[in-house]
N, C-alpha and C positions, 0 to 999 in steps of 0.2 A: 504494500500500500504506500509506503514511504517513497518508493521509486516512482510510482505512477501518479500519485496524487497531484504533484505540481503541474502536470499536463492536462488535468481535467478542468473543464470550464462549465459554467452555467450559462444558458442562452435564454434571452428574452427576445421574442419575435413579435412584431406588430403587423397584423393583416387588416388594414383599415381600422375598424373599431375593436376588433378582436385581438387579444394578446395571448400568446402561448409561451410556454417555457419548456426547457429540456436541458439536455447535457450534450457535451461533445469533448473532444480531446485533440491536442496539438499532435500532428504527425510530422511537422517540420519546424525547425527553429525560426523560420522566417514568417510564421504566422498562419500556416494552413491548418484548419481544423476540420475533422470529420465528424459528422452527426447523421441523424436520420432525415430523410426528405420530409417525412410527416411532421417533424419538429419545425422545420423552416417554412413549410407550406408555400404560400405566395409572398412571403415577406421580402421586402427589398432591403430593409435596414434591420440588422441584428445587433443587439447589445450583448457583449460577452463579459461576464464577470470572471476574472482570473482567480487562481488560488490565493493570491496576495490581496484579494478584495478590490483591486483596481478594475474599472469598467472601461472597455474599449469598444469602438464601433467596428463592424465587419460587414463585408459585402458577400453575396452569394457568388461563388466562383463556378460551381457546376452542380448539377442535380440529376439523379436518375430515379424517377418515381417508382419504376417497376421493381428495382432492387432496394428501394427505400434508403438510398445513400445520398448525402449532400456534402459538398465541400464549401467551406466559407474561408475567407482570408481577412485577418486583422488589417485595418487601414493603417494603423500606426506602425511604421517600420523602424522606429528609433531604438528598439531593443530586440534582444533575442528571446525566443520563447522556448519553454521546456518541452521538447517532443517526447512522446511516449515511446518506450522501447517496444518494438513490434515483434511478436512471436510468429509461429507457424501453426495455424489452426488445423492443418491437415494431420499434424502429429498428435492431436487430442485423442484421448480414449475415454470411454465411459468409465465413471468412477473417479476421475481426476478432480481434485479440488479447484474451485474457481472463485473469484471475487468480482462482484458487480459494484461499480462505483458510479455515482451520479447525484442528482438533485431531486429526489422524489418530494412532492409537495413543497418544492422550493427550499428544501433543507439541504444546503450545499454540503458537498463532500461526505455524503452518506455512503456507507460501506455495508454490503451484505455478503454472505459466505454460503457456498453450497458445493454441489458436485455436478459434473457433466452427466446428465441422464441419457442423452443420445448425442452422437456427434453429427448426425445427418438426418434430421427430421424433415421429411418432405410433405408437401401439400398444405402449406400454411401461408397466410397473408396474401398480398396482392400478387406475388410471384410464386405460384404453386409449384414451380419447378426448382426453386431454390432449396438448398439443404441447410436448415438452421441448426445451431447448437441448442439443445434443450438442457436447461439447468433448473435446479430447485433454489438457486440463489434468487432472492426477491428482486424482481424488476417491475417497479411500479411506475405510474404516470410521473414523468419528470426524470426518470432514469434513462428514458429513450435517448439514444445517441452517445451515452457514456460507454466506457470501456468494460469489457469482460476480460479479466486478467488471470493468468496462471500464477502459480506460487513462485515462479522465477521473476515476477514483476513485469511480465511481457503481456501486451495487449493481444488477445487471441480472438476477440469478437467485439461487435458493436451491439449493445443492448437495444432491443427493439420492441418487445411486447410480452404480455403474459396472457394466459387464458382467463377471461373475465370471471367465470364462475368457479374457478379452482385456485386454491392456494398452492404454491410450490411448483407450478408449471410455467416456466418463463423461457424466452427464446432470444438468441443473439445471432446476428449475421456473422458468419466466419470472416475473420480478417483477411484471409487469402482471397475470398470473393470480393471484398470491398476495395482492396488496394491492388 
């Protein structure tokens, strides 16, 4: 958690009168952040709260709604940003311990712990052909876009959703698919 936490950010997105919130994480030191497309929606302006509580503006750099992945970039290039160490999700096995980090209910830097229940769960979300990582680590509203991390402190997934009527069944997009 200490390795990855500095790279995790909280996002505030405005879509006209509607405001949404979620999570994301730096993948490069020059300010590129990965999150979910459903967190960004149609927002043009995104406010990013860093782990040091500073707030920065970001612009949408790219989005793939089918895979539910978005990339934004911090406007302020006057500093270097802490990029998350990236792992290899293809090496995951059922039963491995994982940590989900994000901002559920706008509670920044929240951490939950669980195991990988399935490495390639098919038939979910908008892209029914995608293979999601299933975990029992809690991924609640606001965790979307945050990292799913292995015990080596490497990001191996992007938190995306949970099954509404069930506790302990959550999903992440494998990092190998996202990047």
